[in-house]
PATIKOL-660801 format. One record per atom (N, C-alpha, C): x, y, z. Coordinates in steps of 0.001 Angstrom, whole numbers, padded with zeros to 6 digits, always signed. Example, Ala and Ser with C-alpha at 12.3 -4.5 7.8 and 13.67 -1.06 7.14 Angstrom:
# residues 2
+013190-005690+007800 +012300-004500+007800 +013200-003300+007800 +012850-002250+007080 +013670-001060+007140 +012900+000030+007870 
This chain:
# residues 117
-021333-024728-009209 -021107-023386-008694 -020394-023470-007357 -019398-022642-007181 -018630-022614-005937 -018566-021184-005429 -018779-021031-004151 -018654-019722-003515 -017433-019746-002618 -016559-018778-002804 -015303-018731-002066 -015259-017486-001194 -014917-017691+000056 -014807-016569+000990 -013431-016592+001622 -012699-015516+001429 -011333-015431+001948 -011322-014717+003295 -010341-015061+004097 -010126-014324+005341 -009493-012978+005013 -009504-012102+005980 -008888-010791+005767 -007382-010913+005666 -006804-010098+004805 -005358-010034+004724 -004857-009127+005830 -003939-008260+005495 -003478-007339+006515 -002179-006670+006157 -001707-005923+007125 -000439-005213+006983 +000584-005892+007873 +001709-006218+007312 +002756-006915+008061 +004115-006360+007648 +005050-006375+008567 +006395-005912+008250 +007157-006967+007462 +008082-006512+006679 +008945-007425+005940 +009605-008400+006916 +009639-009656+006510 +010180-010696+007377 +009135-011380+008228 +007964-010797+008267 +006894-011352+009083 +006116-012441+008372 +005054-012885+009041 +004234-013986+008526 +002766-013600+008531 +002033-014253+007669 +000590-014037+007579 -000024-015315+007014 -001207-015621+007486 -001910-016817+006991 -003242-016389+006393 -003483-016824+005175 -004758-016581+004515 -005555-017882+004485 -006850-017757+004664 -007727-018917+004595 -008854-018645+003607 -009327-019713+002997 -010419-019606+002044 -011383-020758+002306 -012641-020410+002466 -013686-021416+002687 -014533-021531+001430 -014739-022768+000989 -015505-023023-000222 -016837-023663+000130 -017862-023313-000634 -019175-023916-000432 -019889-024003-001773 -020845-024914-001832 -021717-024962-002995 -021495-026094-003948 -020410-026825-003815 -020185-027914-004738 -019267-028939-004095 -018963-029991-004830 -018128-031053-004280 -016673-030587-004281 -016148-030375-003107 -014829-029778-002975 -013745-030606-003636 -013910-031919-003613 -012825-032792-004068 -012572-032725-005570 -013517-032190-006346 -013287-032137-007789 -012635-030828-008204 -012196-030072-007227 -011572-028795-007534 -010107-028781-007126 -009306-028291-008036 -007954-027904-007685 -008050-026495-007116 -007400-026263-005989 -007503-024973-005316 -006193-024211-005442 -006309-022919-005457 -005089-022129-005592 -005229-020733-005046 -004122-020085-004915 -004052-018674-004558 -003322-017939-005667 -003915-016846-006090 -003318-015960-007071 -003139-014598-006409 -002330-013759-007036 -002206-012401-006533 -002049-011424-007693 -002427-010200-007406 -002300-009155-008418 -001823-007882-007752 -000642-007450-008147 -000089-006202-007650 -000503-005068-008585 -000498-003849-008107 -000888-002713-008953 -000066-002646-010231 -000750-002534-011355 -000073-002420-012633 +000474-003716-013190 +000193-004824-012505 +000709-006115-012955 -000435-007079-013216 -000119-008131-013956 -001114-009150-014233 -001284-010059-013032 -002454-010662-012939 -002691-011644-011891 -001790-012852-012149 -001177-013356-011084 -000255-014482-011229 -000565-015565-010207 -000248-016786-010592 -000410-017909-009682 +000652-017832-008595 +000222-018002-007365 +001144-018064-006230 +001390-019522-005855 +000295-020254-005662 +000402-021657-005269 -000903-022356-005588 -000796-023653-005855 -001976-024449-006143 -001822-025814-005506 -002962-026451-005240 -002944-027772-004624 -004108-028589-005170 -003817-029820-005562 -004860-030698-006067 -005611-031341-004901 -006693-032030-005214 -007450-032693-004162 -006622-033781-003498 -005647-034306-004220 -004774-035323-003655 -003591-034770-002896 -003450-033444-002889 -002394-032825-002104 -001136-032453-002879 -001159-032620-004183 +000013-032232-004963 +000050-030721-005087 +001217-030152-004843 +001336-028688-004796 +002219-028150-005916 +001997-026888-006198 +002775-026179-007211 +002944-024742-006729 +004158-024216-006808 +004435-022876-006309 +005125-022020-007370 +004852-020740-007318 +005641-019807-008109 +007065-019796-007568 +008016-019627-008458 +009416-019624-008022 +009671-018556-006961 +008976-017449-007063 +009225-016327-006161 +008808-016606-004716 +008001-017638-004504 +007526-017909-003139 +007982-019267-002611 +008654-020030-003435 +009114-021356-002992 +009991-021226-001761 +009708-022090-000796 +010479-022076+000434 +009970-021088+001464 +009056-020205+001057 +008509-019207+001989 +007009-019412+002230 +006294-019825+001212 +004844-019994+001310 +004502-021482+001301 +003432-021823+001991 +002941-023200+002011 +001438-023194+001825 +000976-023943+000842 -000458-024094+000626 -000912-025426+001193 -002097-025424+001780 -002640-026661+002332 -004157-026629+002180 -004755-027790+002226 -006210-027863+002133 -006746-028908+003080 -007956-028691+003511 -008660-029647+004356 -009934-030025+003605 -009936-031201+003013 -011076-031614+002194 -012328-031863+003032 -012153-032162+004301 -013302-032375+005172 -013989-031052+005531 -013190-030002+005625 -013725-028693+005997 -013927-027777+004794 -013528-028236+003621 -013638-027421+002404 -012896-026097+002528 -011677-026183+003011 -010877-024977+003173 -009503-025140+002523 -008936-024033+002149 -007570-024014+001643 -006871-022815+002281 -005676-023041+002763 -004914-022007+003457 -003614-021705+002734 -003127-020511+002956 -001817-020119+002440 -001033-019515+003592 -000016-020233+004030 +000867-019737+005076 +002019-019008+004405 +002176-017744+004747 +003197-016922+004111 +004216-016496+005159 +005436-016928+004981 +006525-016595+005891 +007582-015766+005162 +008427-015144+005940 +009521-014336+005383 +009019-013399+004291 +007959-012712+004605 +007318-011848+003605 +008244-010720+003165 +008105-010377+001897 +008893-009313+001293 +007957-008218+000799 +008494-007045+000616 +007649-005943+000135 +007034-006268-001226 +007753-007052-002006 +007221-007405-003323 +006080-008420-003280 +005771-008930-002095 +004604-009794-001931 +003319-008984-001774 +003454-007686-001677 +002282-006829-001554 +001396-006957-002788 +000132-007290-002555 -000802-007517-003661 -002178-007824-003094 -003140-007882-003991 -004442-008447-003636 -004363-009938-003930 -004702-010736-002947 -004627-012185-003070 -006032-012744-003286 -006133-013654-004250 -007414-014230-004623 -007379-015747-004452 -008406-016265-003849 -008605-017705-003775 -009241-018162-005086 -008811-019300-005571 -009311-019825-006845 -009681-021288-006712 -010773-021653-007360 -011179-023056-007439 -011345-023411-008909 -010661-024442-009335 -010728-024873-010728 -011332-026262-010794 -012473-026357-011467 -013119-027654-011633 -012283-028503-012585 -011790-029630-012121 -010871-030428-012938 -011591-031137-014070 -012918-031185-014028 -013686-031832-015093 -014047-030817-016180 -014593-029694-015780 -015050-028691-016754 -014034-027582-017011 -013025-027488-016129 -012029-026419-016187 -012652-025039-015985 -013795-024987-015337 -014377-023696-014971 -013695-023214-013695 -013368-021930-013664 -012689-021347-012516 -013643-020444-011750 -013498-020452-010450 -014248-019571-009575 -013255-018781-008738 -013676-017550-008375 -012769-016658-007663 -013396-016103-006393 -012562-015904-005400 -012987-015170-004223 -012960-013678-004522 -013324-012906-003513 -013441-011466-003714 -012107-010744-003643 -011103-011424-003153 -009775-010819-003036 -009555-010196-001673 -008324-010279-001202 -007979-009694+000086 -006605-009045-000015 -006495-007869+000557 -005262-007098+000425 -004216-007560+001430 -003018-007800+000921 -001859-008076+001768 -000821-006995+001467 -000411-006289+002501 +000578-005233+002350 +001760-005529+003250 +002929-005558+002640 +004155-005808+003392 +004978-004524+003398 +005238-004017+004587 +005979-002767+004711 +007454-003034+004996 +008274-002114+004575 +009726-002287+004777 +010153-001782+006145 
């Protein structure tokens, strides 16, 4: 079992930056691949970025070059640095933990990110 707590999102102007953080507790952090997903109104939840315990990353094409995911295995945290934000990045962002052994997924409560033009 993993409990995920995300930092607050916020309102930012287009072109600006925002950093999201997620703290995990309750299980061995290293056996989880961590990720950030987002869901905009009327759209399906989509993967934004993911990172393995070894640091291998994967990004959605729409955020490559603008977003950076990182994790601190000692602190059990995963961050998403978002730069050059666009209005289309507006969504609820969810922290995700995927157990690489059982493939069970855990989710944070979600945090709203709004990018204004």
